[in-house]
Phi, psi and omega in degrees: 000126181278135174219161178231130184280147175204181182221164166231146190221164176210192179307328183292347177251021186302151179087036185279138172267096189294321176301322178293321178297315180297325181292342177280355178105359179292141182240349178211157176218140172243120186252144178293134176252308190214168174211137181060211182255009183219331186284137176229123184292120184290347181272355187300314185299312179297319178296319182297310182289318181294318180294321179296315182295335179270357175088022177265145171288145189231144171220164180232142182239155177244127176274114188276132173253117187291345181259017179236144182308126186294321182291324176293324176294317179300317181294324176300314180295310183302311185293324180287315180298324180292338176292343180286343183063018186197110186284354184080190185254323181285158169295162173300158182233133174253119183264113181249109183228327187235139182271346178053034180061030176254140181284151185297334178298335175263332181293314186302308178294330178293317177301314181296324179296318177296313182301315182296315184293320180287324177297318178299320183292321188249351177072021178224141175290123182294161173270139173262120175255132176190174177259166182307311188282329175295315179298318182293319188265332188235351175235048180225150179251186179305131184100345173096353180268169181286168173303152185301331182284345186298330182295345182278353186246138174299142181254130172247109188257130175264120180199125190246105174291156178303320176214118180284133175237140182305134180098348178294157174225152179284161174272135182261141175295162179306131176090352175255128190243355178204156176233146179261319178226143177237119171271105189257355177206142173250008184231034180288155176234129180225145172300130180104350179231120185266045179193167172299148181219147177288133180252138185228159174230131171275137183273090180153186179276172177299321177297319177299320180299314181292326175294317179300321182274001182052045183235159177273140180298138177231000000 
């Protein structure tokens, strides 16, 4: 099975030496942009420019707060990413990790509202990032499967094996049949980053990755 390595980063990984990261074989990075309806990650600009100069494909993610208005969250993300004057190559990413004591009956339409608003702004279907149990417990309908619209979005699944071995694949929740990216470690160590970093795999060849990102091979 062909895969391509990449990472995701946020303020907690500030001060990255991007050429060193690229030399480790990483080909893409997804950087935190926003959270809720007000937070904007101050490291995004440096990560965006540094990753581009090192030849990595780039995406930006929004950490979703289920107890905050979804459209205001979408606008926070849209407006901040647009200040970069460069949308990057990856589709936008919605990070679903915490339910904030909100019931799934309210979470599901809120998630769709964010996805719809951001897709209109950037012209790309966003990626859904989440873990096995969040998808199972909070993005599922009667019968245990995801909403019918979920199949239209690429899935980035967070799932950490005790020890990653080449060729492993993550387990998918009921009703999800494929994954696009797998975050397989939150404690990775890479030359150029002086902290633990999330490690990811794209499901496909390098050519597939560039097609997914609508980018030219470099």
